[in-house]
C-alpha positions as CSV (number, residue, x, y, z in Angstrom):
1,X,3.6,2.3,-29.5
2,X,0.0,1.2,-29.9
3,X,-2.9,3.5,-29.0
4,X,-5.1,2.0,-26.2
5,X,-7.9,4.6,-26.3
6,X,-9.2,7.2,-28.6
7,X,-11.4,10.2,-27.8
8,X,-11.3,14.0,-27.4
9,X,-10.2,16.5,-24.8
10,X,-13.1,18.9,-24.1
11,X,-11.6,22.3,-23.3
12,X,-14.3,24.8,-23.1
13,X,-15.9,25.0,-26.6
14,X,-12.8,23.4,-28.1
15,X,-12.7,19.7,-28.8
16,X,-9.2,18.1,-29.4
17,X,-9.2,14.6,-30.9
18,X,-6.4,12.5,-29.2
19,X,-5.0,9.1,-28.9
20,X,-3.9,7.6,-25.6
21,X,-0.6,5.6,-25.2
22,X,0.9,4.0,-22.1
23,X,3.8,6.2,-21.1
24,X,5.6,3.6,-19.0
25,X,6.5,-0.1,-19.1
26,X,7.9,-2.5,-16.5
27,X,11.3,-3.9,-17.2
28,X,11.1,-6.8,-14.7
29,X,12.3,-10.2,-15.9
30,X,9.3,-12.4,-16.2
31,X,9.1,-16.1,-15.6
32,X,6.7,-18.9,-16.5
33,X,5.6,-21.6,-14.0
34,X,7.1,-24.9,-15.4
35,X,7.4,-28.5,-14.4
36,X,10.8,-28.8,-12.6
37,X,11.8,-32.1,-14.2
38,X,11.0,-31.5,-17.9
39,X,10.3,-27.7,-18.3
40,X,6.7,-28.2,-19.4
41,X,4.4,-25.1,-18.9
42,X,1.9,-25.3,-16.1
43,X,-1.7,-24.6,-17.3
44,X,-4.8,-23.7,-15.3
45,X,-8.4,-24.3,-16.1
46,X,-11.4,-22.2,-15.0
47,X,-13.6,-24.5,-13.1
48,X,-16.9,-23.9,-11.2
49,X,-16.5,-24.3,-7.4
50,X,-20.0,-25.9,-7.2
51,X,-20.1,-28.6,-9.9
52,X,-16.4,-28.7,-10.8
53,X,-17.0,-28.3,-14.5
54,X,-14.7,-26.4,-16.8
55,X,-16.3,-23.0,-17.7
56,X,-15.8,-21.3,-21.0
57,X,-15.4,-17.5,-21.4
58,X,-18.9,-17.1,-22.8
59,X,-20.4,-18.5,-19.5
60,X,-18.3,-16.3,-17.2
61,X,-20.1,-13.3,-15.7
62,X,-19.2,-10.7,-13.0
63,X,-20.5,-11.4,-9.5
64,X,-20.7,-9.3,-6.4
65,X,-20.4,-11.1,-3.1
66,X,-23.0,-9.8,-0.6
67,X,-22.0,-12.2,2.1
68,X,-23.7,-15.2,3.6
69,X,-22.9,-17.3,0.5
70,X,-25.1,-15.0,-1.7
71,X,-24.0,-13.6,-5.0
72,X,-25.4,-10.9,-7.2
73,X,-24.7,-11.5,-10.9
74,X,-24.3,-8.6,-13.3
75,X,-24.8,-8.8,-17.1
76,X,-23.4,-6.8,-20.0
77,X,-26.8,-5.0,-20.1
78,X,-26.4,-3.9,-16.5
79,X,-23.1,-2.2,-17.3
80,X,-24.4,-0.7,-20.5
81,X,-27.1,1.2,-18.5
82,X,-24.5,2.9,-16.2
83,X,-24.2,6.7,-16.6
84,X,-20.7,6.8,-18.3
85,X,-21.5,10.0,-20.4
86,X,-17.8,10.7,-20.8
87,X,-17.0,7.4,-22.4
88,X,-15.1,9.0,-25.3
89,X,-14.3,12.4,-23.8
90,X,-11.7,13.8,-21.5
91,X,-13.6,16.6,-19.7
92,X,-11.5,19.4,-18.3
93,X,-13.0,20.4,-14.9
94,X,-10.6,23.0,-13.6
95,X,-7.0,24.2,-13.5
96,X,-5.0,24.0,-10.3
97,X,-1.3,24.4,-9.2
98,X,0.6,21.2,-9.4
99,X,1.7,21.4,-5.8
100,X,-1.9,21.2,-4.7
101,X,-2.0,17.5,-5.7
102,X,-0.5,14.9,-3.4
103,X,1.6,12.4,-5.4
104,X,-0.1,9.5,-3.4
105,X,-3.1,10.0,-5.6
106,X,-1.3,9.3,-8.9
107,X,-1.9,5.9,-10.5
108,X,-0.8,5.4,-14.1
109,X,0.7,7.7,-16.8
110,X,-0.3,8.1,-20.5
111,X,0.9,10.2,-23.4
112,X,-1.7,12.1,-25.5
113,X,-1.1,12.4,-29.3
114,X,-3.3,14.7,-31.5
115,X,-5.3,12.9,-34.1
116,X,-6.1,14.2,-37.6
117,X,-6.3,18.0,-37.8
118,X,-6.1,18.5,-34.0
119,X,-2.5,19.5,-33.8
120,X,-3.1,23.2,-33.5
121,X,-5.7,23.1,-30.6
122,X,-3.5,20.5,-29.0
123,X,-0.4,22.8,-29.1
124,X,-2.7,25.7,-27.9
125,X,-3.7,23.8,-24.8
126,X,-0.1,22.6,-24.2
127,X,1.3,26.2,-24.4
128,X,-1.5,27.6,-22.3
129,X,-0.8,25.1,-19.5
130,X,2.9,26.0,-19.7
131,X,2.3,29.7,-19.4
132,X,-0.2,29.3,-16.6
133,X,2.1,26.9,-14.7
134,X,-0.9,24.8,-13.8
135,X,-2.3,21.3,-14.4
136,X,-5.8,20.5,-15.6
137,X,-8.1,18.3,-13.5
138,X,-10.1,16.0,-15.8
139,X,-12.5,13.0,-15.9
140,X,-12.1,10.1,-18.2
141,X,-13.9,6.8,-18.6
142,X,-11.6,3.8,-19.2
143,X,-12.3,0.1,-18.9
144,X,-15.9,0.6,-17.7
145,X,-14.8,2.9,-15.0
146,X,-14.8,6.7,-14.5
147,X,-11.5,8.0,-13.3
148,X,-10.1,11.3,-12.1
149,X,-6.9,12.4,-13.8
150,X,-4.6,15.4,-14.5
151,X,-3.3,16.8,-17.7
152,X,0.1,18.3,-17.7
153,X,3.0,19.0,-20.0
154,X,6.1,16.8,-20.2
155,X,8.7,17.1,-22.9
156,X,6.3,19.2,-25.1
157,X,3.7,16.4,-24.9
158,X,0.4,16.4,-23.0
159,X,0.5,13.7,-20.3
160,X,-2.5,12.2,-18.5
161,X,-2.0,10.9,-15.0
162,X,-5.0,8.8,-13.7
163,X,-5.7,9.3,-10.0
164,X,-7.2,7.5,-7.2
165,X,-10.5,8.8,-5.7
166,X,-10.0,10.3,-2.2
167,X,-11.9,7.3,-0.6
168,X,-9.4,4.9,-2.2
169,X,-6.5,6.3,-0.1
170,X,-6.1,4.6,3.3
171,X,-5.8,6.6,6.5
172,X,-2.7,5.6,8.4
173,X,-3.6,4.1,11.8
174,X,-0.4,3.5,13.7
175,X,0.1,3.5,17.4
176,X,3.1,5.8,17.6
177,X,0.9,8.7,16.2
178,X,-0.9,8.8,19.5
179,X,2.3,8.8,21.5
180,X,4.1,12.0,22.7
181,X,7.4,11.5,21.0
182,X,9.8,14.5,21.1
183,X,13.1,15.1,19.3
184,X,15.8,17.2,20.9
185,X,17.1,20.3,19.0
186,X,20.6,18.7,18.8
187,X,19.2,15.6,17.2
188,X,17.1,17.6,14.7
189,X,20.2,19.7,13.8
190,X,22.2,16.6,13.2
191,X,19.5,15.1,11.0
192,X,19.3,18.3,9.0
193,X,23.0,18.4,8.6
194,X,22.9,14.8,7.2
195,X,20.2,15.8,4.7
196,X,22.2,18.8,3.6
197,X,25.3,16.7,3.1
198,X,23.4,14.2,0.9
199,X,21.5,16.8,-1.1
200,X,21.6,16.8,-4.9
201,X,19.6,17.0,-8.1
202,X,17.6,14.0,-9.0
203,X,18.8,12.4,-12.2
204,X,16.9,9.1,-12.8
205,X,19.4,7.9,-15.4
206,X,22.0,7.6,-12.6
207,X,20.1,4.8,-10.9
208,X,19.9,1.2,-12.0
209,X,18.1,-2.0,-11.0
210,X,21.0,-4.0,-9.7
211,X,18.9,-7.0,-8.9
212,X,17.6,-7.3,-12.4
213,X,21.1,-6.9,-13.9
214,X,22.4,-9.7,-11.6
215,X,19.5,-12.0,-12.5
216,X,20.1,-11.4,-16.2
217,X,23.7,-12.4,-15.7
218,X,22.6,-15.7,-14.1
219,X,20.2,-16.3,-17.1
220,X,23.0,-15.5,-19.6
221,X,25.4,-17.8,-17.8
222,X,22.9,-20.7,-18.0
223,X,22.3,-20.0,-21.7
224,X,26.0,-19.9,-22.5
225,X,26.6,-23.0,-20.5
226,X,23.7,-24.7,-22.3
227,X,21.9,-25.5,-19.1
228,X,18.6,-25.4,-20.9
229,X,15.6,-27.6,-20.4
230,X,13.8,-28.5,-23.6
231,X,10.4,-30.0,-22.9
232,X,9.3,-33.2,-24.8
233,X,6.8,-32.7,-27.5
234,X,3.3,-32.8,-26.2
235,X,0.0,-33.5,-28.0
236,X,-0.5,-29.7,-28.5
237,X,1.9,-27.6,-30.5
238,X,5.0,-26.6,-28.4
239,X,4.6,-22.9,-29.0
240,X,5.5,-22.0,-25.5
241,X,8.9,-23.7,-25.8
242,X,9.6,-21.8,-29.0
243,X,8.7,-18.5,-27.4
244,X,10.9,-19.3,-24.4
245,X,13.9,-20.0,-26.6
246,X,13.4,-16.8,-28.6
247,X,13.1,-14.8,-25.4
248,X,16.3,-16.3,-24.0
249,X,18.2,-15.6,-27.2
250,X,16.9,-12.0,-27.3
251,X,17.9,-11.6,-23.7
252,X,21.5,-12.7,-24.4
253,X,21.8,-10.3,-27.3
254,X,20.4,-7.5,-25.3
255,X,22.7,-8.2,-22.3
256,X,25.8,-8.3,-24.6
257,X,24.9,-5.0,-26.3
258,X,24.4,-3.4,-22.9
259,X,28.0,-4.5,-22.0
260,X,29.3,-3.1,-25.3
261,X,30.2,-6.6,-26.6
262,X,29.7,-7.7,-30.2
263,X,26.8,-10.2,-30.5
264,X,28.1,-13.7,-30.7
265,X,26.1,-16.8,-31.7
266,X,25.0,-18.7,-28.7
267,X,26.4,-22.0,-29.9
268,X,30.0,-20.6,-30.2
269,X,29.9,-18.9,-26.8
270,X,32.2,-20.5,-24.2
271,X,30.9,-20.8,-20.6
272,X,32.2,-18.2,-18.2
273,X,34.0,-19.7,-15.2
274,X,32.9,-17.1,-12.8
275,X,29.3,-17.2,-13.8
276,X,29.3,-21.0,-13.9
277,X,30.1,-21.1,-10.2
278,X,27.0,-19.1,-9.5
279,X,24.7,-21.3,-11.7
280,X,23.1,-24.2,-10.0
281,X,24.2,-27.7,-11.3
282,X,21.9,-29.3,-13.8
283,X,19.7,-32.0,-12.6
284,X,19.8,-35.6,-13.9
285,X,16.4,-35.3,-15.5
286,X,17.5,-32.2,-17.5
287,X,18.5,-32.8,-21.1
288,X,21.6,-31.0,-22.4
289,X,21.4,-30.0,-26.0
290,X,24.2,-31.2,-28.3
C-alpha cells in the first residue's frame, strides 16, 4: 500500500506521527470506451465553451457559478489564504460512544500507521480507546477541505472514517410520512417472526458479487475463444492496447486461480462450448488473431 497523507494525531499534549492509507478498494470490472469497429480508445479534449479552443491544464482554474451566466474564478492564492490550520494534523475533539454516530454520516475509511518512533504513543491511544469502548471525534484537512472524522480500533489498527457534515445529509421528504398508516398487531407479529427466522451473525466473507463473477466468465470465454479486437497502429504509441491485453491476461489467470485450476497459457486454451454460447458472435470488422 502507498501512503496518501502524512501528519500527526494530536491527542492532548501527545503528538503521534502517522501515515494514512486507503483501507478499501473497489473490485468492479472496469471498461474503456472504444470504437466498436476497430477497438480504438475514445479520447476527449478539454475545450472552452466560448471560443472552442483546446485548453491546457495550466490555463484551467476553478470557477463558481453564481447564476445569470456569471462566474467567479478562484486562484491558487485564494485557496492558500483559507484557514486550514489543521493541514497536517488530526485534532482529537472528544470521545463518544460508537452508537451515538449514525452510519449515514460515514464516507471513506483509512488505516493509520505509526511513523518513525511513534509506535508507543500509537499503541497507547489504541489501547485507551479499546478500554474506554469509545471512538474519537477528530478533524482532518484533506484535498483542500476540512473534514469531520472518527478514530476507532479495527484489528489492532487505528482506523479513520471520514464523515459528512450534518448539512450534507438530505432530509427525507416523502408523501407517505404524512399519512396515517397503521399496522395490525397480527401483521407486526408475523413480520417479527420472519425476522427471527432469518436472524444470524453477519459474516461478510459468505457473500459474493455474483454479477462480477458472471461478467468475468464472459470476458474469460472471449479471451479463450480469441474474440479479441486488436486496434490498428495509430500515429501515437499504442500503449492503451498493450495495457488492455495485459489486463485481460491477468484477469484470465486470476479467474483460473479462483476456480482452483492450474494456470494455462492463453494460446493453448480450448474454447468452452457452454461459455461460447453466451458470447456474442464476432463482427465482420473484427480481426481474429492467428
